[in-house]
C-alpha positions in Angstrom: 26.9 124.5 257.4 26.1 127.6 259.5 25.3 126.5 263.0 24.9 130.1 264.2 22.4 130.8 261.5 20.3 127.7 262.4 20.4 128.7 266.1 19.1 132.2 265.2 16.5 130.8 262.8 15.1 128.7 265.7 14.7 131.9 267.8 17.7 131.4 270.0 20.6 133.7 270.8 24.1 132.5 271.7 23.7 134.0 275.1 20.5 132.1 275.8 22.0 128.9 274.4 25.0 129.4 276.7 22.8 129.7 279.7 21.2 126.3 278.9 24.4 124.4 278.1 26.1 122.1 280.6 29.3 123.4 282.2 32.4 121.4 283.2 30.9 120.9 286.7 27.7 119.4 285.4 25.6 122.5 286.1 23.9 124.8 283.7 25.6 127.8 282.1 28.7 128.6 280.1 29.8 131.9 278.7 28.8 133.2 275.3 32.4 133.3 274.1 32.7 129.6 275.0 29.7 128.8 272.9 31.3 130.7 270.0 34.5 128.8 270.4 32.6 125.5 270.3 30.6 126.4 267.2 33.5 128.0 265.3 36.0 125.4 266.3 35.7 121.6 265.8 32.7 120.8 268.0 32.4 117.3 269.3 29.4 115.2 268.5 28.3 115.4 272.1 28.3 119.2 272.0 26.4 119.2 268.7 23.8 116.8 270.2 23.5 119.1 273.2 23.0 122.2 271.1 20.5 120.4 268.9 18.6 119.1 271.9 18.5 122.5 273.6 17.1 124.3 270.5 14.7 121.4 269.7 16.1 120.0 266.4 18.0 117.0 265.2 21.8 117.1 264.7 21.2 116.6 261.0 19.1 119.7 260.9 21.8 121.6 262.9 24.4 120.6 260.3 22.3 120.8 257.2 23.8 122.7 254.4 21.2 125.3 253.5 22.0 125.1 249.8 21.1 121.5 249.5 18.5 119.8 251.7 19.8 116.3 250.9 23.4 116.8 252.2 25.1 117.7 255.5 28.7 118.7 256.1 30.7 116.6 258.5 31.9 118.9 261.3 35.2 117.0 261.6 36.4 116.7 258.1 34.2 119.0 256.0 33.0 116.2 253.7 29.6 116.5 252.2 27.4 113.5 253.1 24.2 112.7 251.2 21.1 111.9 253.2 19.0 109.2 251.7 15.6 108.2 252.8 15.4 104.5 253.8 12.1 102.8 252.9 
């Protein structure tokens, strides 16, 4: 999982993403170092949803392991989770 790579592939910079994210007062804008801390740390599901929503993708796309399109990596425990199509 490389969240920064996905963000860049979607045409976003961390600075631009930071400007769109919700701050602790409910307004727009956080610092780029704060975005880096969120991404490099252990991001909450709410933050992952916010990032995915801002850049226009699903959380599963954000977390997708680029080496295998049928798995994602859990941001909390690092476990590989297989994505299966339900028919």
